[in-house]
C-alpha positions in Angstrom: 52.8 79.0 -141.5 52.2 75.9 -143.7 51.5 72.6 -141.9 54.5 70.4 -141.4 53.5 66.7 -141.0 57.0 65.6 -140.0 57.2 68.3 -137.3 53.7 67.4 -136.1 54.5 63.7 -136.0 57.6 64.4 -133.8 55.3 66.4 -131.4 52.8 63.5 -131.4 50.2 65.5 -133.4 48.6 64.0 -136.5 48.0 66.6 -139.2 45.6 66.0 -142.0 46.7 67.6 -145.2 44.2 69.8 -147.0 44.5 67.8 -150.2 43.7 64.6 -148.5 40.8 66.2 -146.7 39.5 67.7 -150.0 39.6 64.4 -151.8 37.1 63.0 -149.3 34.7 65.9 -149.7 31.5 66.3 -151.6 33.2 68.8 -153.9 35.9 66.4 -155.0 33.3 63.7 -155.6 31.4 66.1 -157.9 34.6 67.0 -159.8 35.4 63.3 -160.3 31.9 62.8 -161.8 32.5 65.7 -164.2 30.1 68.0 -162.4 30.5 71.7 -161.7 32.0 71.7 -158.2 34.5 73.7 -156.2 38.2 73.0 -156.8 41.2 74.5 -155.0 41.4 77.6 -157.2 37.7 78.2 -156.9 38.1 79.0 -153.2 41.8 80.1 -152.9 42.1 81.9 -156.2 44.6 81.2 -159.0 47.7 83.4 -159.2 46.9 85.9 -156.4 46.7 83.3 -153.6 47.0 84.9 -150.2 47.2 83.3 -146.7 43.9 83.1 -144.8 45.2 85.7 -142.3 45.3 88.3 -145.0 42.1 90.4 -145.1 42.3 90.3 -148.9 42.3 86.5 -149.1 39.3 84.8 -150.5 39.4 82.4 -147.6 39.8 85.1 -145.0 37.1 84.5 -142.4 35.1 87.7 -143.3 35.3 86.8 -147.1 34.2 83.2 -146.8 30.5 83.8 -147.4 31.3 85.8 -150.5 33.6 83.0 -151.8 31.0 80.3 -151.2 28.3 82.5 -152.8 30.0 82.0 -156.2 28.4 78.6 -156.3 25.7 78.8 -153.6 24.1 82.2 -154.4 20.7 81.5 -153.0 22.0 80.0 -149.8 24.4 82.9 -149.4 21.6 85.3 -149.8 19.5 83.6 -147.1 22.6 83.5 -144.8 23.4 87.2 -145.4 19.9 88.2 -144.1 20.1 85.8 -141.2 21.0 86.7 -137.6 24.4 85.0 -138.1 25.1 86.7 -141.5 24.2 90.2 -140.2 26.4 89.7 -137.1 29.4 88.3 -139.2 29.1 91.2 -141.6 29.2 93.6 -138.6 32.6 92.2 -137.6 31.5 89.9 -134.8 34.0 87.1 -135.0 32.0 84.7 -132.9 29.2 84.6 -135.4 29.5 81.5 -137.6 30.4 81.6 -141.3 30.1 78.7 -143.8 33.2 76.9 -142.8 32.3 76.9 -139.1 29.3 74.7 -139.8 30.4 72.8 -142.8 34.1 72.5 -142.4 36.9 73.7 -144.7 38.4 71.1 -147.0 36.5 67.9 -146.0 33.0 69.3 -146.6 30.4 66.5 -146.6 26.8 66.5 -147.5 24.1 66.6 -144.8 23.3 62.9 -145.4 26.8 61.8 -144.6 27.2 60.6 -140.9 30.7 62.2 -140.8 29.3 65.6 -141.6 28.9 68.3 -138.8 25.5 69.1 -140.4 24.3 65.4 -140.3 20.9 65.4 -138.4 22.2 63.8 -135.2 25.4 65.9 -135.2 23.7 69.3 -135.5 22.9 69.9 -131.8 26.3 69.2 -130.4 28.9 69.6 -133.2 27.3 72.5 -135.0 24.9 74.6 -133.0 26.2 73.4 -129.7 29.7 74.7 -130.4 28.5 78.2 -129.8 25.2 78.0 -128.0 26.8 75.5 -125.5 29.9 77.6 -124.9 29.5 79.8 -121.8 32.1 82.3 -123.1 29.8 83.0 -126.1 26.5 82.9 -124.3 27.7 85.2 -121.5 29.2 87.7 -124.0 26.1 88.1 -126.1 23.4 87.5 -123.4 22.2 84.2 -124.9 20.5 81.4 -123.0 23.3 79.1 -121.6 21.1 76.1 -121.0 19.5 75.8 -124.4 21.7 72.9 -125.6 21.5 71.0 -122.3 17.7 71.4 -122.2 17.4 70.2 -125.8 19.5 67.2 -125.1 17.2 66.3 -122.3 14.0 66.8 -124.3 12.1 64.2 -126.3 13.7 65.4 -129.5 17.2 65.5 -128.0 16.9 62.0 -126.4 15.7 60.5 -129.7 18.5 62.2 -131.6 21.1 61.0 -129.2 19.7 57.5 -129.7 20.4 57.7 -133.4 17.0 58.9 -134.8 17.8 61.2 -137.7 14.1 61.9 -138.4 13.4 63.6 -135.2 13.5 67.4 -135.0 16.9 69.0 -134.4 17.9 72.7 -134.1 17.6 73.3 -137.8 14.2 71.7 -138.0 12.7 74.6 -136.0 15.0 77.5 -136.4 15.9 77.0 -140.0 19.3 76.2 -141.7 20.8 79.2 -143.4 17.8 81.6 -142.8 17.9 81.7 -139.0 16.2 84.7 -137.6 15.1 85.9 -134.1 11.6 85.0 -133.1 10.7 88.7 -133.1 11.2 88.8 -136.9 7.9 87.9 -138.7 9.9 85.9 -141.3 11.4 83.6 -138.6 10.3 80.0 -138.5 9.7 80.4 -134.7 7.8 83.6 -135.0 4.4 83.2 -133.2 2.6 83.6 -136.5 4.7 80.8 -138.1 4.7 78.3 -135.2 1.6 76.5 -136.6 3.5 75.7 -139.8 6.8 74.9 -138.1 5.4 72.6 -135.4 2.8 71.3 -137.7 5.5 69.9 -140.0 5.9 67.0 -137.5 2.8 67.4 -135.3 -0.2 67.9 -137.7 -2.7 70.3 -136.2 -0.8 70.9 -133.0 0.4 74.3 -133.9 -3.1 75.7 -134.4 -4.5 74.7 -131.1 -1.9 74.5 -128.3 -0.4 77.5 -126.6 3.3 77.2 -127.1 5.1 77.2 -123.9 8.7 77.9 -123.0 11.1 75.8 -124.9 14.7 74.7 -124.2 13.8 74.8 -120.5 15.2 72.4 -117.8 12.4 71.2 -115.5 14.6 72.3 -112.5 14.6 75.9 -113.6 12.2 77.8 -111.3 12.4 81.0 -113.4 11.6 79.4 -116.8 9.7 76.1 -116.4 6.0 76.0 -115.8 5.1 76.1 -112.1 3.4 72.7 -112.3 6.4 71.2 -113.9 8.9 72.7 -111.4 6.9 72.0 -108.2 6.0 68.4 -109.3 9.7 67.7 -109.7 10.4 69.1 -106.3 7.7 67.1 -104.7 8.9 63.9 -106.4 12.5 64.5 -105.3 11.3 64.8 -101.7 8.9 61.9 -102.0 11.6 59.6 -103.5 14.2 60.6 -100.8 11.8 60.2 -97.9 10.1 57.0 -99.2 13.2 55.2 -100.2 15.1 56.5 -97.2 12.4 55.2 -94.9 12.4 51.8 -96.6 16.2 51.5 -96.3 16.0 52.4 -92.6 13.1 50.0 -92.0 14.8 47.1 -93.8 18.3 47.9 -92.6 17.2 47.7 -89.0 15.1 44.6 -89.7 18.0 42.8 -91.3 20.4 43.8 -88.5 18.0 42.5 -85.8 17.1 39.3 -87.6 20.7 38.5 -88.5 21.6 38.9 -84.9 19.1 36.3 -83.9 19.0 34.3 -87.1 19.8 30.9 -85.4 17.0 31.4 -82.9 14.5 32.5 -85.5 15.3 29.6 -87.7 14.7 27.2 -84.8 11.1 28.2 -84.6 8.6 25.6 -85.7 7.3 25.9 -89.3 3.8 24.8 -90.1 3.6 21.5 -92.0 1.3 23.0 -94.5 1.0 26.7 -95.0 -2.3 28.1 -96.4 -2.3 29.1 -100.1 -2.1 32.8 -100.2 -2.6 33.4 -103.9 -4.6 31.4 -106.5 -3.2 30.3 -109.9 -4.6 33.3 -111.7 -2.8 35.7 -109.3 0.4 33.9 -109.9 0.1 34.1 -113.6 -0.7 37.8 -113.3 2.3 38.3 -111.0 4.6 36.5 -113.5 3.5 38.7 -116.4 3.6 41.9 -114.2 7.1 41.1 -113.0 8.4 40.3 -116.5 6.9 43.4 -118.1 8.0 45.6 -115.2 11.7 44.5 -115.6 11.5 45.1 -119.4 9.9 48.5 -118.8 12.6 49.6 -116.3 15.4 48.5 -118.6 14.0 49.9 -121.9 12.8 53.1 -120.2 16.1 54.0 -118.7 17.9 53.0 -121.9 15.8 55.6 -123.7 16.6 58.2 -121.0 20.4 57.4 -121.1 21.0 56.3 -124.7 24.8 56.6 -124.6 25.3 54.2 -121.6 26.9 50.9 -122.5 24.1 48.9 -120.9 21.4 50.7 -122.9 22.8 49.3 -126.1 22.5 45.7 -125.1 18.9 45.4 -126.4 20.0 46.7 -129.8 23.3 44.8 -130.2 25.2 48.1 -130.1 23.2 49.7 -132.9 21.5 53.1 -132.3 18.0 51.7 -133.1 15.8 54.0 -131.0 12.7 52.6 -132.7 13.6 49.1 -131.4 14.0 50.2 -127.9 10.9 52.3 -128.0 9.0 49.4 -129.5 10.1 47.1 -126.7 9.1 49.7 -124.1 5.6 50.1 -125.6 5.0 46.4 -126.0 5.9 45.8 -122.3 3.7 48.7 -121.3 0.7 47.2 -123.2 1.4 43.8 -121.5 1.4 45.5 -118.1 -1.8 47.4 -118.7 -3.3 44.1 -120.1 -2.4 42.5 -116.8 -4.2 45.2 -115.0 -7.3 44.7 -117.1 -7.0 40.9 -116.5 -6.8 41.6 -112.8 -10.0 43.6 -112.8 -11.8 40.9 -114.8 -10.6 38.3 -112.3 -11.9 40.3 -109.4 -15.2 40.7 -111.1 -15.6 37.0 -111.7 -14.1 35.5 -108.6 -15.6 36.1 -105.1 -12.4 34.5 -103.5 -10.2 37.0 -105.5 -12.3 39.9 -104.3 -12.0 38.7 -100.7 -8.3 38.4 -101.1 -7.7 41.8 -102.6 -10.4 43.4 -100.3 -8.1 42.5 -97.4 -5.3 44.4 -99.1 -7.1 47.6 -99.6 -8.7 48.0 -96.2 -6.3 49.2 -93.6 -7.4 48.6 -90.0 -6.3 48.8 -86.4 -4.4 45.5 -86.8 -2.1 47.2 -89.3 -1.3 50.0 -86.9 -0.8 47.5 -84.1 1.6 45.4 -86.3 3.5 48.5 -87.3 3.7 49.6 -83.6 5.1 46.2 -82.6 7.5 46.2 -85.5 8.9 49.6 -84.6 9.4 48.4 -81.1 11.2 45.3 -82.4 13.4 47.4 -84.7 14.2 49.7 -81.8 15.4 46.7 -79.7 12.5 46.9 -77.2 11.3 43.4 -78.1 13.5 40.4 -78.6 11.3 38.8 -81.3 9.6 40.2 -84.4 5.8 40.4 -84.2 3.8 37.7 -85.8 2.9 38.7 -89.3 -0.8 38.4 -90.2 -2.0 36.8 -93.4 -1.8 40.2 -95.1 0.2 42.8 -93.2 1.0 46.4 -93.8 4.0 45.6 -96.1 1.8 43.8 -98.5 -0.9 46.4 -98.4 1.6 49.2 -99.1 2.9 47.2 -102.1 -0.5 46.5 -103.6 -1.7 50.1 -103.3 1.6 51.3 -104.7 1.3 49.0 -107.7 -2.2 50.2 -108.5 -1.3 53.8 -108.2 1.9 53.4 -110.2 0.2 51.5 -113.0 -2.4 54.2 -113.3 0.1 57.1 -113.3 2.6 55.5 -115.6 -0.1 54.3 -118.0 -1.7 57.7 -118.2 1.5 59.7 -118.7 2.9 57.0 -120.9 0.0 57.3 -123.4 0.4 61.1 -123.3 4.0 60.7 -124.4 3.2 57.9 -126.9 0.6 60.1 -128.7 1.8 63.7 -128.2 0.0 64.9 -131.3 -3.4 64.1 -129.8 -2.5 65.7 -126.6 -1.1 68.9 -128.2 -4.3 69.4 -130.2 -6.2 69.9 -127.0 -3.7 71.0 -124.4 -0.8 73.4 -123.9 2.8 72.3 -124.3 3.4 72.3 -120.5 1.0 69.4 -120.1 3.4 67.1 -122.1 6.3 68.6 -120.1 4.5 67.7 -116.9 3.8 64.2 -118.2 7.5 63.7 -118.9 8.5 64.7 -115.4 5.9 62.5 -113.7 6.7 59.5 -116.0 10.5 59.8 -115.2 10.3 60.3 -111.5 7.5 57.8 -110.9 9.6 55.3 -112.8 12.6 56.0 -110.5 10.4 55.7 -107.4 8.9 52.4 -108.6 12.2 50.9 -109.6 13.8 51.8 -106.3 10.8 50.7 -104.3 10.9 47.2 -105.9 14.6 46.9 -105.3 14.6 48.2 -101.7 11.2 47.1 -100.4 9.8 44.1 -102.4 13.1 42.3 -103.1 14.0 42.5 -99.4 10.6 41.1 -98.3 10.7 38.2 -100.7 14.4 37.5 -101.1 16.8 39.1 -98.7 14.8 39.0 -95.5 16.8 36.4 -93.3 13.5 34.7 -92.5 12.8 33.9 -96.1 16.2 33.9 -97.9 16.9 32.7 -100.6 13.3 33.1 -101.7 9.8 33.4 -100.3 
């Protein structure tokens, strides 16, 4: 039945006419330039035009590859030998033909952002239509998490952020000549992985043992054991740590708020001793600034579609800008760490100050015991806090540990080619998991623990 725009308009459906769609296509542009390009009759025929539902029609689904081959012979030959071409020729209707990937009348070139085969559109619009459809994957026994796992990978996240140079499905599997990995001609055949991976990661394909791909870290059956169990440990660690902090600070806030007037009436020393020297304050300012930038830019890279992630790029999908901001902030934070070490080496007073933070003693256990008794309502007043108590010691050790872990895994992700020359792929997968979950733990710890101690504690509000 021909499309009726008026009938569609009455039903609230906008119908794009084939001629209007064709006029915007790469074929129409070629004709306008006097080039040899497909016209209406080239695809539909001249006098013996038949509807697409007719098996004899040139645009019938099973005849589309042959019709396109009139102009694209080499491409059609590669497609015919591919896993898709073989399946389509066998009558499997779910297997894609030319128009499923490129469109029908409004066919655009791969460099056009509106094309389904534009680099950043391939995973979702083209390959994802079938490989992300449970009805198709279940019917043919295909992996049903491949698209989701790719979206969550380094390549997928970069592509979602607008990077058209990062690898997409076609970069590894091929375009028209897609073959199963068991075929020696396949781009992802074990014998060809060096060339395929080496196109973007020079040298990596020769020396690293390729691991499972398109695997979610939470998949026990498919992901590497180190990746799976590290994620599980981190989930428990985050839950127990942040839960304990919330409980601790929640009870503290409740108890202090109940007796806020009494606590505020306590005498305050006329002159409190200086806790931190000027160099420590400068380091803290740089650390705090770089940490905030790292948290924002890091989660913006992880969730590129979120509205808040585009603030740093003024709405433009500039993944390089966000990545650059993240790396600059990381270098500043590591520089602060180095400055801290030099400061400790040069200053005896600094060493004495930090030494008191890294040496737990019985006083800490006594303070914690008294604090728990206060939180439980057994004591009317909070215990007197020492110059450096268990909260400060926990924070300092956490910062040292977090900086080391985030720095090490961050460099592994920053320079994957170097890592992949000497280590298997699961090492970078493990670094990705640790980097993400350590970042979540650090961000929540600062919000829940540190911000409470220095801002929201009724004894120090609005600021320590």
